[in-house]
N, C-alpha and C positions, 0 to 999 in steps of 0.2 A: 500283629503280635511281635513284640520285641524279643529276640532270642539272643542269649549270651552263652558262650561256651567257655567254661573256666575249669581250672584244675584246683582241687582242694586237697590239703593234707588230711591225715587221719582226723576224724571228728569224734569227740566224746560227748555223749548225751546221757544225763541221768533223768529218768522219768517214770511214768506209770505204764506198765506193759500189759497187753492183752492180745488175744486172738480175735481177728475180725473175720467174719464169713458173710456170705450173702444173706443168710437168715438172721445174723446177729452182728451188725456193724456197731461196734462199741467205741468208735473214735470219740464221739462227744462225751461219752461217760468217762473215758480216760482223761480227757482234757479237764472235765469238771473235777475229777479226783485230784489231778495234778495241781490245778489252780487253787483248790480249796486247802491244799496242804503245802503250797509253795514255800511258806515260811521255813519248812524243814530243810529245804535245799537252796534257798536264796543265797546264802553265803558261798555256795559251791559254784554258782553261775559265773562263767567267764564274762568279763566286762570290758567295754571300750574305755579309752582314756577319759571320756566325759562322764563315766559312771553308769551308762546304759548297758544293758545286757547285749552280748553279741548276737544271740538269737535263740529262738524257741523252735524246736524241731518236732515234727510228726515223722519220726524216723520209721522206716519200714524194712522188713525182711521176710523172706520165705520162712516156713516153719523150721527149717534146718539151721537157722541162724547163719546162713551163708551170704546173707544180704543179696540174694537173687530176687528176681521179680516175684510178686505174688502170683499164686496159682489160680486155677479156675477163672480164667479171663480177668485177672487182676482183682478178684473179689475175696480171696482167702490168703491171709498172712498175718504176721505179727506187726503190731503197731506200738510205738513208744512215744508218748506225749511228754516232752520234757525240755530241759534247758541245756544249752551247750555248756560244757564245763571243761576243766583241765584234765589231762590224761591221768594224773595221779589222785584225782578226787575219789573218795570212797562213798558209794551209795549208802544212805541210811537204811535202816530196817524198813521194809515195805516199798522201797524204791529199787529200780533196776538200772544198771549201767551198761551201756552199749558203746563199743568202739567201732566206728564205721571205717572201712579201709579208705586210703587215699584213692581218689578217682577223678576222672574227667566228667563234668556234668554239663548238660544242656539245661539252662535255667530260663524259666519264663515267669512273668508276672501273672497272677491269676486272681480273678474276682470270684468270691464264694459262690455266686449264682451261676457262674460259668465253668466251674471246676470240672465237671464231667466232660463238657464239650471241649475244653482246652486240652484235658488229659488225652482224650481220644484223638484229637487232631494232631497232637505232638507224636503220640505213639504210632498212629497209622499213616500219617502223611509227612510231617516235618522231619522226623528222624530218618526214614528211608530216603527222602529227597536230598538230605545232606550227606548220603552215602555212609550212614552210620547204623549201628544196631544198639538196642537196649541191652545192657549187661548187668543190671542190678535193679533192686527195688527202688521205685520212685519215692521221694521224700517231700513232705510239706515243710515249709520254712516260713516263719514270720520274723521280720526284722523289727525289733522293738522301737528303734529310733524313728522309723518312718511309718510303722504299722503295715507296711507292704507284705502281702502274701505271695510266696513264690513256690513253684514246683521245680524240684531238682531231679533230672532224669540222667542216671549214670549211662554214659555212652562210650563207644569205641568206634573207630573207623572200620568199615567192612574190609 
């Protein structure tokens, strides 16, 4: 597993928000909703110099919107399926804007069929082995230029 540790500034995402629980994981529903109405926010998406979008985030937060890890063993929390945008962008009606704080992230590539396995390995093994602790909600990220999916784990040194 390739691990990268990076620092990112504040990240702004506009997307479709919902509460996920063990009984009702609505991540796919939120992505379907965001994708089917993407034309409403397409102009707000931050773009690279080649015209591709910077990224699509499955941003996550605890229910208090403190961007802490999900509760109930990482099965309950808020999810925002959306596009990275500029800080001054205004979310259209029916969309939600989140501003994630600047953080240090442990970043790993993830294959959809190994999501749970990689998530568990990083949380339970990799982060502690690196002398770090999880300090925020883990986020999904898709890089449009490459199609790569990544997990961003907010971390700090112990």
